[in-house]
C-alpha positions as CSV (number, residue, x, y, z in Angstrom):
1,M,0.0,0.0,0.0
2,E,1.3,3.5,-0.9
3,F,0.8,6.4,1.5
4,P,-1.2,9.4,0.4
5,K,0.7,12.3,-1.2
6,A,0.5,15.9,-0.1
7,A,-1.0,18.5,-2.4
8,A,0.7,21.9,-2.8
9,L,-1.1,24.5,-0.7
10,T,-2.8,27.4,-2.4
11,A,-3.3,30.8,-1.0
12,E,-7.0,29.9,-0.5
13,D,-6.0,26.7,1.4
14,I,-3.8,28.8,3.7
15,S,-6.5,31.4,4.2
16,A,-9.0,28.7,5.1
17,L,-6.5,27.2,7.6
18,V,-5.7,30.5,9.2
19,S,-9.3,31.7,9.5
20,S,-10.8,28.4,10.7
21,D,-11.9,27.7,14.2
22,A,-10.2,24.3,14.2
23,V,-8.4,21.9,11.9
24,T,-8.9,18.2,12.0
25,F,-6.1,15.9,10.7
26,L,-7.4,12.6,9.6
27,F,-5.7,9.5,8.1
28,D,-7.9,6.6,7.1
29,A,-5.9,3.7,5.9
30,R,-8.9,1.8,4.5
31,A,-9.9,4.8,2.3
32,G,-6.2,5.6,1.6
33,T,-6.7,9.3,2.5
34,A,-4.9,11.7,4.7
35,V,-6.4,15.2,4.9
36,A,-6.5,18.4,6.9
37,R,-10.1,19.6,7.3
38,A,-10.4,23.3,8.1
39,T,-13.8,24.1,9.8
40,K,-15.5,27.3,10.9
41,T,-18.6,27.5,12.9
42,C,-20.0,30.5,11.0
43,E,-21.4,30.0,7.5
44,E,-19.3,32.6,5.7
45,L,-16.5,30.1,5.3
46,D,-17.0,26.8,3.6
47,N,-15.2,24.0,5.3
48,R,-12.1,23.1,3.2
49,T,-10.4,19.7,2.8
50,I,-6.7,19.7,1.9
51,A,-4.8,16.5,0.9
52,C,-1.8,15.7,3.1
53,G,1.0,13.2,3.1
54,V,1.3,10.8,5.9
55,E,4.0,8.9,7.8
56,I,3.3,6.5,10.7
57,V,5.7,4.8,13.0
58,G,5.1,3.0,16.2
59,F,3.4,0.1,17.9
60,Q,6.9,-1.2,18.6
61,L,5.5,-4.0,20.9
62,E,3.4,-5.5,18.1
63,R,4.4,-4.9,14.5
64,P,6.2,-1.6,13.6
65,F,4.7,0.3,10.7
66,D,8.1,1.5,9.6
67,V,9.3,-2.1,9.1
68,E,6.2,-3.9,7.9
69,W,3.3,-2.1,6.4
70,N,0.9,-4.9,5.5
71,E,-2.6,-5.3,4.4
72,H,-3.9,-5.9,7.9
73,A,-2.4,-2.7,9.2
74,A,-3.6,-0.9,6.0
75,V,-7.3,-1.6,6.7
76,T,-7.2,-1.3,10.4
77,T,-5.5,2.1,11.1
78,V,-7.3,5.4,11.7
79,C,-5.5,8.5,13.0
80,R,-7.3,11.7,14.0
81,A,-6.5,14.9,15.9
82,R,-8.2,18.3,16.2
83,L,-6.1,21.4,16.6
84,F,-7.5,24.8,17.6
85,Q,-6.3,28.3,16.8
86,S,-5.4,28.8,20.5
87,D,-2.8,26.0,20.3
88,L,0.5,27.8,20.2
89,S,2.4,25.1,18.3
90,W,-0.3,25.0,15.6
91,S,-0.5,28.8,15.4
92,T,3.3,28.8,14.7
93,V,2.8,26.4,11.8
94,L,0.0,28.5,10.4
95,N,2.1,31.7,10.5
96,L,4.9,30.0,8.5
97,L,2.8,28.5,5.7
98,R,3.4,29.7,2.1
99,P,1.7,28.8,-1.1
100,G,3.4,25.7,-2.6
101,D,4.1,24.1,0.8
102,R,3.0,20.6,1.4
103,L,1.7,19.2,4.7
104,T,2.6,15.8,5.9
105,Q,1.0,14.2,9.0
106,R,3.7,12.4,11.1
107,W,2.0,10.0,13.5
108,L,3.8,8.2,16.3
109,A,1.8,5.5,18.1
110,D,2.7,3.8,21.4
111,A,5.7,6.0,22.3
112,R,6.2,4.3,25.6
113,N,9.1,4.8,27.9
114,D,9.9,2.6,30.9
115,T,7.9,4.9,33.3
116,L,4.8,4.9,31.2
117,H,5.0,1.2,30.5
118,D,5.2,0.4,34.2
119,T,2.0,2.5,34.8
120,G,0.1,1.0,31.9
121,L,0.0,4.2,29.9
122,T,1.1,5.0,26.4
123,V,1.6,8.1,24.3
124,D,0.4,8.9,20.7
125,E,1.9,12.0,19.0
126,L,1.3,14.1,15.9
127,A,3.9,16.3,14.2
128,I,3.2,18.3,11.1
129,E,5.9,18.5,8.4
130,V,5.9,21.5,6.2
131,G,7.6,20.5,2.9
132,R,9.2,23.2,0.8
133,S,12.4,23.5,-1.1
134,G,15.3,22.7,1.2
135,P,14.9,20.7,4.4
136,P,11.3,20.3,5.6
137,L,10.2,22.1,8.8
138,V,8.8,19.7,11.4
139,F,6.6,20.8,14.3
140,H,5.4,18.7,17.2
141,V,1.8,19.8,17.6
142,L,0.0,17.2,19.8
143,R,0.8,14.6,22.4
144,H,-1.8,12.4,24.1
145,V,-1.1,10.2,27.1
146,T,-3.7,7.5,27.6
147,T,-4.2,3.8,28.1
148,P,-3.5,1.4,25.2
149,D,-7.2,0.4,24.9
150,D,-8.6,3.9,25.0
151,P,-11.0,4.4,22.1
152,C,-10.0,8.1,22.0
153,R,-6.4,7.5,21.1
154,L,-4.9,9.5,18.3
155,V,-3.9,6.4,16.5
156,L,-6.3,3.4,16.5
157,R,-5.8,-0.1,15.1
158,R,-9.0,-1.9,14.6
159,T,-9.1,-5.7,14.8
């Protein structure tokens, strides 16, 4: 399975992202889509969907995505996160965007350390990579500490 590719941002995409109330990042392996969905509560702005690239690593205790991306993982993985304008990390990304940039969702599942493992907790993370000429810019925008069986995890593998 190939990962989705990011589309070059337009000025309209950036305007929608900047003026939205929230942006939801979604990756649905079954559908083969990775998108950023800018939403606004008032009706003057249409919700906008922007194609993103995606990278997933993690689940080190089971089957790492970066080593073996197989059909089972492909149809059972869903990633989702919602970022708000008040989030300082996300607002930094927004202020740096330029037309032609490409957004890639970088998901990390099950980022356990010894302390978390001993307490039965795990961490899922989302970073946003802004691709442009030269080295990409990477921003850590969200970290979620939870239990491995929490249905509200950022990265879910369905059985």
